[in-house]
C-alpha positions in Angstrom: 33.2 1.4 -3.7 29.7 2.0 -1.2 28.1 -1.1 0.3 24.4 -1.5 -0.7 21.9 -1.4 1.7 20.7 -4.8 1.9 24.6 -6.2 1.9 24.5 -4.1 5.6 21.9 -6.1 7.1 23.1 -8.8 9.6 21.7 -12.3 7.7 22.8 -14.6 10.6 20.5 -13.3 12.5 17.6 -12.3 10.1 14.8 -14.3 10.4 11.4 -14.9 8.2 9.4 -12.2 7.8 8.4 -8.6 6.2 10.8 -5.9 6.3 11.3 -2.5 4.7 14.6 -3.0 2.6 14.8 0.0 1.6 13.1 4.1 0.9 13.7 5.9 -2.1 11.2 8.8 -2.1 7.4 7.5 -2.8 9.0 3.7 -3.6 9.2 1.8 -1.1 11.2 -2.1 -1.4 10.1 -4.7 0.8 12.1 -8.1 1.8 10.0 -10.7 1.9 12.4 -13.2 4.0 10.5 -16.7 3.2 13.8 -18.8 4.7 16.2 -17.7 7.6 19.1 -16.7 5.8 22.5 -19.1 5.5 19.7 -21.9 6.9 19.3 -24.5 4.0 16.7 -25.8 2.6 16.4 -22.8 0.3 13.6 -21.8 -1.8 13.1 -24.9 -4.6 13.5 -23.4 -8.2 10.3 -24.8 -9.2 8.0 -23.6 -6.5 10.1 -20.1 -6.3 8.8 -19.5 -10.2 5.1 -20.7 -9.6 4.9 -18.8 -6.7 6.5 -15.4 -8.4 3.7 -16.0 -11.2 0.8 -15.8 -8.7 1.7 -13.4 -6.6 2.7 -11.1 -9.2 -0.9 -11.8 -11.3 -2.5 -11.7 -8.0 -0.6 -8.4 -6.5 -1.4 -6.5 -10.0 -4.3 -7.3 -9.9 -5.3 -5.7 -6.7 -7.2 -2.8 -5.6 -3.3 -1.8 -5.0 -2.4 -2.7 -8.6 -1.2 0.9 -9.4 1.0 0.8 -6.1 2.8 -2.4 -7.5 6.3 -2.1 -9.2 7.9 -4.9 -9.0 7.6 -8.8 -7.4 10.7 -11.3 -8.2 13.0 -13.2 -6.3 16.4 -12.9 -4.4 19.5 -14.6 -5.9 20.0 -15.9 -2.6 16.7 -18.2 -2.5 15.2 -16.9 0.5 12.8 -14.9 -0.4 11.4 -12.2 -2.7 11.4 -8.3 -3.0 8.2 -6.3 -3.5 8.7 -3.1 -4.8 5.5 -0.8 -4.3 4.9 3.3 -5.4 2.7 5.4 -2.8 1.3 2.9 -0.3 1.9 2.9 3.6 3.3 -0.1 5.1 -0.2 -1.2 6.5 -1.5 -0.9 3.0 1.8 -3.2 1.9 0.9 -5.8 4.5 -2.6 -6.1 3.6 -1.6 -6.7 -0.3 0.7 -9.4 1.0 -1.7 -11.2 3.1 -4.4 -11.0 0.4 -2.0 -12.3 -2.1 -0.7 -14.7 -0.7 -4.5 -16.2 0.2 -5.6 -15.8 -3.6 -2.2 -17.6 -4.8 -3.1 -20.4 -2.1 -6.5 -20.8 -3.4 -5.7 -20.6 -6.9 -7.3 -23.1 -8.9 -6.4 -23.8 -12.5 -3.8 -23.3 -15.1 -1.1 -20.8 -13.7 -1.0 -17.8 -14.9 2.1 -17.0 -17.5 3.5 -20.3 -17.8 2.7 -21.1 -21.1 5.7 -21.2 -23.7 4.9 -18.1 -25.2 4.5 -16.2 -22.3 7.9 -17.7 -19.7 11.1 -18.3 -20.5 11.3 -21.5 -18.4 7.8 -22.5 -18.5 8.4 -26.5 -18.1 10.2 -25.4 -14.7 6.8 -24.6 -12.1 5.5 -26.4 -9.1 2.5 -25.0 -7.8 1.4 -27.3 -5.0 4.8 -26.1 -3.9 4.2 -22.8 -4.2 1.1 -23.2 -1.9 3.0 -24.5 0.9 5.6 -21.7 1.0 2.6 -19.6 0.6 0.8 -21.1 3.6 4.0 -21.3 6.0 4.3 -17.6 5.0 1.7 -16.4 5.5 1.6 -18.3 8.7 5.0 -16.3 9.9 3.3 -13.2 8.9 -0.3 -13.4 9.6 -0.5 -10.9 12.9 2.4 -8.5 11.5 1.8 -4.9 11.8 3.5 -2.0 10.6 5.8 -1.9 13.8 7.1 -5.5 12.9 8.3 -4.4 9.6 11.7 -3.1 10.7 15.4 -5.3 10.5 15.1 -6.4 13.8 
């Protein structure tokens, strides 16, 4: 059986950051690594869940909304996958930075967090999500197209 691409990356050397995980025609999967792999603490579930709601909502309401295919957490709780279509690395970096800024500034009710909208509506931590977004934005604030390759 072939090993999938993400399992060929050395997770002992991978750092926090934004990386191109794979390219499938016009679809690009980005690895948004919020935590250095195999280095606890990992993303706490309630904050990760709220971050997913905030990021997905703002990304799908951005000027790149039609390019966003998917945003969701990694099972290892060290980051997220962002899947986009027909979007340059430069635009994807801009999308991530702007979406993080909007998530950090979010006030009021968490989008999609009502019982009818969410399968685990009681498990949220918006303030924890904002802490994670601030930390990650600090990591990628100067990120360019030359930084999105796995090192």
